[in-house]
Residue frames relative to the residue before (quaternion, step in Angstrom):
aa qw qx qy qz dx dy dz
V 1.0000 0.0000 0.0000 0.0000 0.00 0.00 0.00
S 0.3920 -0.7271 0.5187 0.2206 3.56 -0.81 1.00
T 0.2175 -0.7646 0.5956 0.1157 3.55 -0.93 0.90
Q 0.5459 -0.6365 0.4380 0.3241 3.52 -1.04 0.79
S 0.3983 -0.7122 0.5255 0.2408 3.57 -0.87 0.98
T 0.2456 -0.7587 0.5861 0.1437 3.54 -1.12 0.75
G 0.6285 0.5294 -0.3224 0.4698 3.54 1.36 -0.11
M 0.2499 -0.7436 0.5978 0.1653 3.53 -1.38 -0.18
L 0.2559 -0.7328 0.6090 0.1632 3.58 -1.06 0.76
Y 0.0760 -0.7917 0.6052 0.0336 3.57 -0.69 1.07
L 0.1656 -0.7459 0.6371 0.1012 3.58 -0.90 1.00
V 0.0758 -0.8480 0.5226 -0.0452 3.53 -0.34 1.35
G 0.2863 -0.7550 0.5600 0.1853 3.60 -0.72 1.02
L 0.3256 -0.7771 0.5203 0.1393 3.55 -1.00 0.91
G 0.4869 -0.6389 0.4551 0.3843 3.59 1.26 -0.23
L 0.7793 -0.4658 0.2506 0.3360 3.49 -1.40 -0.06
G 0.8919 -0.0052 0.0634 0.4476 3.56 0.63 -0.88
D 0.7924 0.3351 -0.1486 0.4875 3.59 0.86 -0.90
V 0.6408 -0.5392 0.4035 0.3685 3.50 -1.28 0.59
K 0.7255 0.4338 -0.2452 0.4747 3.61 1.06 -0.65
D 0.4580 0.6809 -0.4511 0.3508 3.61 1.26 0.25
I 0.4855 0.6535 -0.4470 0.3707 3.59 1.18 -0.21
T 0.4809 -0.6601 0.4744 0.3287 3.65 -0.98 0.65
V 0.6513 -0.4987 0.3939 0.4147 3.55 -1.28 0.31
K 0.6531 0.5059 -0.3079 0.4719 3.58 0.98 -0.86
G 0.6482 0.5281 -0.3097 0.4529 3.55 0.99 -0.79
L 0.6520 0.5237 -0.2895 0.4656 3.54 1.00 -0.95
E 0.6531 0.5064 -0.3179 0.4646 3.59 0.93 -0.87
V 0.6653 0.4917 -0.3250 0.4582 3.61 0.95 -0.72
V 0.6472 0.5377 -0.3223 0.4337 3.57 0.90 -0.92
R 0.6955 0.4969 -0.2823 0.4355 3.54 0.93 -0.87
T 0.7007 0.4443 -0.2671 0.4903 3.59 1.26 -0.37
C 0.5463 0.6504 -0.3832 0.3628 3.57 1.32 -0.22
D 0.5241 -0.6466 0.4589 0.3109 3.56 -1.21 0.61
Q 0.7832 0.0401 -0.0177 0.6202 3.56 1.10 -0.78
V 0.1466 -0.7858 0.5977 0.0612 3.52 -1.19 0.70
F 0.1101 -0.7852 0.6094 0.0055 3.55 -0.85 1.11
L 0.1982 -0.7603 0.6104 0.1003 3.58 -1.12 0.80
E 0.3416 -0.7298 0.5625 0.1852 3.53 -0.68 1.21
A 0.0573 -0.8721 0.4837 -0.0474 3.55 -0.56 1.14
Y 0.6758 0.5028 -0.3334 0.4235 3.55 0.88 0.83
T 0.6598 0.4697 -0.3554 0.4666 3.64 1.09 -0.33
S 0.7667 -0.0393 0.0045 0.6408 3.56 1.31 -0.34
L 0.2019 -0.7520 0.6064 0.1614 3.52 -1.37 -0.10
L 0.5315 -0.6064 0.4876 0.3348 3.50 -1.26 0.50
I 0.3222 -0.8093 0.4582 0.1769 3.56 -0.51 1.11
S 0.7814 0.3400 -0.1783 0.4919 3.59 1.19 -0.37
S 0.7484 0.3566 -0.1773 0.5304 3.60 1.29 -0.01
E 0.3339 -0.7013 0.5956 0.2046 3.54 -1.24 0.65
T 0.6578 -0.5114 0.3709 0.4101 3.54 -1.25 0.42
S 0.6244 0.5480 -0.3495 0.4331 3.60 0.99 -0.70
E 0.6237 0.5295 -0.3424 0.4620 3.60 1.09 -0.63
L 0.6283 0.5249 -0.3342 0.4668 3.57 1.07 -0.79
E 0.6339 0.5454 -0.3240 0.4424 3.56 0.94 -0.93
S 0.6858 0.4876 -0.2842 0.4594 3.53 0.92 -0.98
Y 0.6841 0.4895 -0.2895 0.4567 3.60 0.91 -0.87
Y 0.7241 0.4119 -0.2301 0.5030 3.60 0.99 -0.87
N 0.2896 -0.7462 0.5343 0.2719 3.59 1.21 -0.49
K 0.5936 0.5354 -0.3680 0.4749 3.57 0.98 0.87
K 0.4533 -0.6303 0.5573 0.2943 3.56 -1.19 0.61
I 0.1540 -0.8082 0.5636 0.0741 3.63 -0.77 0.98
Q 0.2070 -0.7652 0.5995 0.1102 3.53 -0.94 0.95
I 0.4016 -0.7309 0.5050 0.2223 3.54 -0.91 0.99
A 0.1463 -0.7700 0.6187 0.0533 3.53 -0.92 1.03
D 0.1044 -0.8142 0.5702 0.0325 3.61 -0.17 1.29
R 0.7796 -0.3534 0.2321 0.4620 3.59 -1.37 0.02
E 0.6357 0.5447 -0.3373 0.4305 3.60 0.90 -0.89
V 0.6665 0.5098 -0.3060 0.4498 3.55 0.85 -0.98
V 0.7389 0.4609 -0.2384 0.4298 3.57 0.69 -1.16
E 0.7756 0.3694 -0.1797 0.4793 3.60 0.93 -0.90
S 0.6859 0.4838 -0.2943 0.4571 3.59 1.20 0.02
G 0.7949 -0.3003 0.1353 0.5095 3.54 1.16 0.68
C 0.2533 -0.8231 0.4829 0.1586 3.59 1.20 -0.43
E 0.2286 0.8319 -0.4875 0.1344 3.55 1.18 0.46
C 0.6745 0.4924 -0.3169 0.4496 3.58 0.95 -0.78
I 0.6572 0.4555 -0.3129 0.5125 3.64 1.26 -0.23
L 0.7467 0.4143 -0.2303 0.4667 3.61 0.74 -1.05
G 0.5836 0.5985 -0.3881 0.3881 3.59 0.99 -0.70
P 0.7237 0.4167 -0.2620 0.4837 3.64 0.72 -1.01
A 0.6103 0.6087 -0.3538 0.3631 3.64 1.10 -0.64
K 0.4783 0.6519 -0.4352 0.3960 3.58 1.31 -0.08
E 0.8194 0.2062 -0.0517 0.5323 3.53 1.03 -0.89
Q 0.7332 0.3731 -0.1935 0.5347 3.61 1.29 -0.32
N 0.4461 -0.6106 0.5670 0.3266 3.54 -1.34 0.25
I 0.0693 -0.8097 0.5816 -0.0360 3.56 -0.64 1.27
A 0.1836 -0.7716 0.6009 0.0991 3.56 -0.90 0.97
F 0.1191 -0.7652 0.6317 0.0354 3.56 -0.85 1.05
L 0.1764 -0.8340 0.5201 0.0530 3.56 -0.23 1.33
V 0.0506 -0.7943 0.6052 -0.0134 3.59 -0.90 0.96
V 0.4345 -0.6780 0.5319 0.2619 3.52 -0.93 0.93
G 0.7410 0.2732 -0.2465 0.5618 3.54 -0.83 1.00
D 0.7019 -0.3740 0.3397 0.5022 3.56 -0.92 -1.04
P 0.5762 -0.6410 0.3746 0.3418 3.61 -0.87 0.78
L 0.7637 0.3624 -0.2028 0.4942 3.58 1.07 -0.67
G 0.3531 0.7475 -0.4805 0.2927 3.57 1.16 0.63
A 0.7599 0.2602 -0.1657 0.5722 3.56 1.22 -0.31
T 0.5419 -0.6451 0.4233 0.3330 3.65 -0.95 0.92
T 0.5232 0.6425 -0.4172 0.3733 3.61 1.07 -0.51
H 0.7028 0.4751 -0.2764 0.4516 3.57 0.95 -0.85
T 0.5643 0.5489 -0.3741 0.4902 3.59 1.21 -0.42
D 0.6229 0.5303 -0.3266 0.4733 3.58 1.06 -0.75
L 0.6337 0.5292 -0.3317 0.4564 3.56 0.98 -0.74
I 0.6262 0.5295 -0.3181 0.4756 3.59 1.04 -0.77
L 0.6667 0.4959 -0.3156 0.4582 3.55 0.89 -0.91
R 0.6333 0.5186 -0.3395 0.4633 3.59 0.99 -0.76
A 0.6351 0.5215 -0.3294 0.4649 3.59 1.05 -0.73
V 0.6510 0.5217 -0.3177 0.4506 3.57 0.95 -0.90
E 0.6224 0.5452 -0.3324 0.4526 3.61 1.02 -0.79
R 0.7321 0.3908 -0.2244 0.5108 3.60 1.10 -0.60
D 0.4669 -0.6995 0.4244 0.3356 3.58 1.31 0.26
I 0.4030 0.6807 -0.4996 0.3531 3.59 1.05 0.81
P 0.3357 -0.7467 0.5207 0.2420 3.66 -0.56 0.97
Y 0.1113 -0.7917 0.5984 0.0523 3.55 -1.17 0.57
K 0.0935 -0.7521 0.6450 0.0979 3.48 -1.40 0.33
V 0.2741 -0.7539 0.5830 0.1290 3.54 -1.09 0.85
I 0.0809 -0.7710 0.6303 0.0417 3.57 -0.88 0.97
H 0.2981 -0.8163 0.4804 0.1187 3.52 -0.28 1.41
N 0.0276 -0.7713 0.6352 0.0295 3.49 -1.43 0.27
A 0.6879 -0.4644 0.3499 0.4345 3.57 -1.28 0.06
S 0.0251 -0.7858 0.6179 0.0106 3.55 -1.14 0.61
I 0.7154 -0.4101 0.3339 0.4565 3.56 -1.29 0.04
M 0.6045 0.6142 -0.3422 0.3744 3.56 1.14 -0.72
N 0.7604 0.2770 -0.1930 0.5549 3.60 1.13 -0.51
A 0.6339 0.5566 -0.3324 0.4217 3.61 1.07 -0.71
I 0.5120 0.6438 -0.4243 0.3785 3.61 1.26 -0.32
A 0.5160 0.6358 -0.4155 0.3962 3.59 1.24 -0.24
S 0.4716 0.6578 -0.4377 0.3915 3.61 1.26 -0.16
T 0.5813 0.5955 -0.3661 0.4165 3.60 1.16 -0.47
G 0.5074 -0.6157 0.4416 0.4103 3.53 1.19 -0.64
L 0.5683 0.5623 -0.3985 0.4495 3.56 1.29 -0.12
Q 0.4276 -0.7416 0.4664 0.2227 3.59 -0.78 1.07
L 0.5666 -0.6803 0.3593 0.2950 3.49 -0.81 1.16
Y 0.6950 0.4773 -0.2909 0.4522 3.59 1.01 -0.76
N 0.6264 0.5029 -0.3564 0.4772 3.59 1.26 0.14
F 0.5267 0.6125 -0.4213 0.4122 3.58 1.23 0.38
G 0.3037 -0.7245 0.5884 0.1915 3.51 -1.18 0.70
E 0.8252 -0.2239 0.1750 0.4881 3.51 -1.22 -0.66
T 0.4455 -0.6830 0.5216 0.2512 3.59 -0.94 0.98
V 0.1843 -0.7972 0.5710 0.0666 3.54 -1.01 0.88
S 0.2372 -0.7466 0.6026 0.1524 3.58 -1.07 0.73
I 0.1539 -0.7766 0.6077 0.0615 3.56 -0.95 0.94
C 0.1109 -0.8236 0.5547 0.0403 3.60 -0.50 1.11
F 0.6360 -0.5298 0.4021 0.3913 3.57 -1.20 0.49
W 0.3699 -0.6844 0.5816 0.2376 3.54 -1.04 0.83
K 0.1515 -0.7397 0.6433 0.1266 3.57 -1.24 0.52
E 0.7505 -0.4403 0.2682 0.4136 3.49 -1.29 0.29
N 0.7969 0.2151 -0.0944 0.5565 3.57 1.01 -0.86
W 0.7207 0.3601 -0.2331 0.5446 3.64 1.20 0.33
R 0.1347 0.8072 -0.5494 0.1686 3.59 -0.19 1.24
P 0.0510 -0.8196 0.5699 0.0298 3.66 0.39 1.11
T 0.1212 -0.8223 0.5558 0.0186 3.59 -0.95 0.91
S 0.3724 0.7464 -0.4899 0.2534 3.63 1.21 0.15
F 0.5567 0.6091 -0.4108 0.3877 3.63 1.09 -0.54
V 0.6291 0.5245 -0.3616 0.4453 3.63 1.03 -0.68
D 0.6059 0.5528 -0.3462 0.4555 3.62 1.01 -0.76
K 0.6821 0.4955 -0.2842 0.4567 3.55 0.94 -0.93
I 0.6115 0.5333 -0.3410 0.4746 3.56 1.10 -0.73
I 0.6651 0.5136 -0.2919 0.4568 3.57 0.88 -0.98
S 0.6311 0.5372 -0.3137 0.4634 3.60 1.01 -0.89
N 0.6650 0.4758 -0.3083 0.4861 3.62 0.93 -0.82
L 0.6804 0.5066 -0.3086 0.4303 3.60 0.81 -0.89
K 0.6020 0.5622 -0.3498 0.4464 3.59 1.09 -0.72
R 0.7029 0.4225 -0.2416 0.5188 3.58 1.21 -0.56
G 0.5441 -0.6471 0.3825 0.3726 3.58 1.30 0.19
L 0.5329 0.6598 -0.3894 0.3591 3.61 1.25 0.17
H 0.4754 -0.6284 0.5266 0.3192 3.57 -1.19 0.64
V 0.2635 -0.7526 0.5871 0.1393 3.59 -1.24 0.50
L 0.1965 -0.7270 0.6462 0.1232 3.58 -0.85 0.99
C 0.1182 -0.7850 0.6064 0.0460 3.56 -0.78 1.08
L 0.2191 -0.7635 0.5977 0.1089 3.57 -0.68 1.13
L 0.2689 -0.8180 0.4950 0.1161 3.59 -0.63 1.09
D 0.6438 -0.6130 0.3220 0.3258 3.50 -1.01 0.94
I 0.0818 -0.7376 0.6678 0.0577 3.54 -1.21 0.73
R 0.0393 -0.8037 0.5937 -0.0084 3.57 -0.69 1.03
V 0.1054 0.7916 -0.5820 0.1537 3.51 -0.27 1.40
K 0.8420 0.0142 -0.0588 0.5361 3.57 -0.87 0.99
E 0.2809 0.7303 -0.5571 0.2781 3.56 0.80 1.08
I 0.4719 -0.6963 0.4692 0.2688 3.54 -0.92 0.99
D 0.3525 -0.6912 0.5935 0.2137 3.58 -1.05 0.81
W 0.2334 -0.8331 0.4884 0.1133 3.58 -0.08 1.31
T 0.5473 0.5740 -0.4226 0.4386 3.60 1.16 -0.17
K 0.6684 0.4525 -0.2931 0.5125 3.56 1.16 -0.56
M 0.6263 0.5932 -0.3292 0.3841 3.55 1.08 -0.87
V 0.6429 0.5383 -0.3166 0.4436 3.56 1.09 -0.75
R 0.6854 0.4218 -0.2792 0.5238 3.53 1.31 -0.31
G 0.6330 -0.5924 0.3089 0.3911 3.53 1.29 0.41
Q 0.5980 0.5619 -0.3491 0.4525 3.54 1.30 0.27
K 0.2171 -0.7753 0.5787 0.1300 3.59 -0.60 1.07
V 0.1461 0.7803 -0.5770 0.1921 3.54 -0.10 1.43
Y 0.3073 -0.7656 0.5440 0.1533 3.56 -1.05 0.88
E 0.5064 -0.6351 0.4927 0.3122 3.54 -1.13 0.73
P 0.5750 -0.5428 0.4569 0.4075 3.62 -1.15 0.37
P 0.5821 -0.5840 0.4221 0.3767 3.61 -1.12 0.61
Q 0.0794 -0.7801 0.6199 0.0291 3.58 -1.10 0.74
Y 0.0695 -0.7746 0.6284 0.0161 3.53 -1.02 0.92
M 0.3733 -0.7498 0.4927 0.2359 3.59 -0.54 1.15
S 0.3110 -0.7370 0.5749 0.1719 3.50 -1.09 0.90
V 0.6537 -0.4541 0.4127 0.4429 3.56 -1.34 0.27
N 0.6512 0.5489 -0.3323 0.4052 3.63 0.84 -0.90
T 0.6696 0.4984 -0.2864 0.4703 3.57 0.93 -0.93
A 0.6433 0.5198 -0.3176 0.4638 3.56 0.97 -0.85
V 0.6743 0.4757 -0.3005 0.4782 3.61 0.89 -0.90
Q 0.6235 0.5416 -0.3383 0.4512 3.63 0.97 -0.78
Q 0.6685 0.4953 -0.3061 0.4627 3.58 0.95 -0.84
I 0.6303 0.5348 -0.3256 0.4590 3.57 1.03 -0.78
L 0.6959 0.4779 -0.2647 0.4661 3.58 0.85 -1.08
E 0.6254 0.5332 -0.3365 0.4597 3.59 1.01 -0.78
H 0.6871 0.4574 -0.3096 0.4721 3.59 0.84 -0.86
L 0.6055 0.5438 -0.3732 0.4453 3.62 0.96 -0.68
K 0.6388 0.5193 -0.3266 0.4643 3.61 0.96 -0.81
E 0.6650 0.5008 -0.2973 0.4676 3.62 1.02 -0.84
R 0.6361 0.5484 -0.3348 0.4273 3.58 1.01 -0.84
G 0.1607 -0.8379 0.5022 0.1407 3.54 0.86 -0.97
D 0.5853 0.5695 -0.3738 0.4398 3.56 1.32 0.39
E 0.5015 -0.6996 0.3919 0.3247 3.59 1.23 0.44
G 0.5907 -0.6489 0.3434 0.3348 3.54 1.13 0.83
G 0.6440 -0.5587 0.3153 0.4169 3.49 1.05 0.83
N 0.5493 -0.6366 0.3508 0.4122 3.56 1.36 0.48
V 0.6825 0.4506 -0.3148 0.4817 3.65 1.16 0.33
L 0.7701 0.2783 -0.1630 0.5504 3.64 1.22 -0.29
S 0.1965 0.7532 -0.5989 0.1883 3.54 -0.72 1.15
E 0.6864 -0.4525 0.3389 0.4574 3.59 -1.25 -0.04
D 0.6608 0.4799 -0.3195 0.4805 3.65 1.20 -0.22
T 0.4250 0.6921 -0.4785 0.3337 3.63 1.25 0.09
L 0.4437 -0.6906 0.4977 0.2801 3.61 -0.98 0.72
A 0.0304 0.7931 -0.6059 0.0543 3.53 -1.08 0.75
V 0.2318 -0.7506 0.5954 0.1683 3.54 -1.28 0.21
G 0.1703 -0.7649 0.6118 0.1077 3.58 -0.86 0.93
V 0.0838 -0.7797 0.6195 0.0352 3.57 -1.05 0.83
A 0.0543 -0.7876 0.6136 0.0169 3.52 -1.17 0.69
R 0.8532 0.0546 -0.0701 0.5140 3.58 -1.01 0.90
L 0.1247 0.8494 -0.5031 0.0994 3.54 1.06 0.80
G 0.7641 0.3077 -0.2615 0.5032 3.56 -0.84 1.02
S 0.6427 0.4878 -0.3392 0.4836 3.62 1.21 -0.18
D 0.6510 -0.5005 0.3869 0.4195 3.56 -1.35 0.12
K 0.7337 0.4042 -0.2354 0.4927 3.59 1.23 -0.36
Q 0.2429 0.8010 -0.5104 0.1969 3.57 1.21 0.55
T 0.1362 -0.7610 0.6315 0.0602 3.52 -1.22 0.73
I 0.0113 -0.7649 0.6440 -0.0133 3.57 -1.02 0.93
I 0.0792 0.8014 -0.5856 0.0932 3.60 -0.64 1.11
S 0.1498 -0.7835 0.5993 0.0670 3.60 -0.86 0.96
G 0.2767 0.7369 -0.5889 0.1835 3.48 -1.31 0.51
T 0.6585 -0.4494 0.3643 0.4814 3.60 -1.16 -0.25
L 0.6472 -0.4940 0.3807 0.4383 3.61 -1.18 0.34
R 0.6274 0.5480 -0.3451 0.4324 3.59 0.98 -0.80
Q 0.6627 0.5079 -0.2930 0.4658 3.54 1.02 -0.90
L 0.6868 0.4990 -0.2817 0.4472 3.60 0.89 -0.97
A 0.5587 0.6160 -0.3898 0.3956 3.57 1.15 -0.54
D 0.7713 0.3313 -0.1620 0.5188 3.57 1.12 -0.68
T 0.5473 0.6228 -0.3997 0.3909 3.58 1.23 0.23
E 0.3883 -0.7324 0.5130 0.2229 3.59 -0.92 0.90
F 0.1282 -0.8201 0.5563 0.0392 3.55 -0.78 1.04
G 0.4925 -0.7031 0.4142 0.3025 3.57 1.22 -0.04
E 0.8269 -0.2612 0.1818 0.4637 3.54 -1.34 -0.41
P 0.5808 -0.5678 0.4359 0.3876 3.60 -1.25 0.37
L 0.6475 -0.0517 -0.7299 -0.2130 1.53 -2.51 0.33
H 0.2642 -0.7692 0.5673 0.1295 3.58 -1.16 0.75
S 0.0080 -0.7543 0.6535 0.0625 3.56 -1.28 0.41
L 0.2379 -0.7804 0.5672 0.1126 3.54 -1.23 0.43
C 0.1324 -0.7632 0.6258 0.0912 3.58 -1.06 0.80
I 0.1966 -0.7260 0.6439 0.1401 3.54 -0.99 0.83
V 0.3590 -0.7884 0.4733 0.1596 3.55 -0.67 1.15
G 0.2741 -0.7466 0.5929 0.1259 3.53 -0.98 1.03
K 0.7961 -0.2199 0.1941 0.5294 3.56 -1.01 -0.83
L 0.2932 -0.8128 0.4879 0.1239 3.55 -0.67 1.14
H 0.3250 -0.6616 0.6377 0.2235 3.54 -1.24 0.70
A 0.6650 -0.5280 0.3467 0.3985 3.61 -1.16 0.50
L 0.6572 0.5102 -0.3106 0.4597 3.59 0.95 -0.84
E 0.6277 0.5325 -0.3251 0.4655 3.54 1.05 -0.83
A 0.6547 0.5214 -0.3052 0.4542 3.58 0.90 -0.88
D 0.6172 0.5395 -0.3340 0.4653 3.57 1.07 -0.79
M 0.6754 0.5014 -0.2862 0.4589 3.56 0.94 -0.93
L 0.6514 0.5076 -0.3213 0.4634 3.56 0.95 -0.85
R 0.6095 0.5525 -0.3469 0.4505 3.57 1.05 -0.73
H 0.6021 0.5682 -0.3325 0.4517 3.56 1.09 -0.78
F 0.7698 0.3472 -0.1813 0.5040 3.66 0.99 -0.79
A 0.4890 0.7449 -0.3864 0.2381 3.57 1.25 -0.14
V 0.5162 -0.5857 0.5318 0.3282 3.54 -1.25 0.67
D 0.7917 0.0272 0.0330 0.6094 3.55 0.98 -0.93
K 0.3760 -0.7835 0.4518 0.2016 3.57 -0.16 1.28
S 0.6134 0.5900 -0.3548 0.3869 3.62 1.07 -0.60
V 0.6542 0.5124 -0.3496 0.4327 3.65 1.10 -0.41
I 0.6093 0.5251 -0.3707 0.4643 3.61 1.21 -0.14
P 0.3878 -0.7579 0.4582 0.2554 3.60 -0.58 0.96
V 0.3652 -0.6942 0.5701 0.2445 3.54 -1.15 0.60
L 0.1021 -0.8391 0.5344 -0.0001 3.53 -0.54 1.25
């Protein structure tokens, strides 16, 4: 027999980078919750440490890594039957499908939930000057390995560009990933954290284009315009536009990075890209 829950699961967006990017509503909720968890693998706060969050919220924060969130979430959902639990997510809580799964697990247990939204890369990418309604399907680019080199992301980029749409590319973050070469010997060891750079993403795109030999469907090449962003939303954010060839050799600094491949440009968009350009002459005057 199902018993009525007296608790609540709050999914709270933290915004892009700083401890103070949380909304007023989100902060009020966190300060009244019995337990607070910080999701720590789909993204990370670029300007704050966990200790800073604890000090600002006046709450102890428990880290929820991939294993916790994707293996049943018992330590989160169990207490939520009777307590108010805050699940903190960098950016917006529903920017990753993992968090939708957490909601569904709560619903199955008759645990009520509330989502408190915030800014994320999905809307802040407009800082590049590219207009949000001109974007197509978002693409994820993951690190290649020696024996695993997925390339479907290039097909998706080409599909968007053929329709004249810009492409937001989310770049791989690998945190607390198991080292399977050690695991087979009975040792549970984690790989060092890795954050994909704009340079690596561009290099993988260009390398695959060379392998394809089909000239990127006539819409994607080393001369295609793109915009690299780093630490978006922080005081140290970097936005640089240019051709893919130019961005491959441009320094963007510390993570987190994202990449936009440029589709059909509006005149205002071109003016903004020129403002951020490595070489203003490569941006068309419209």
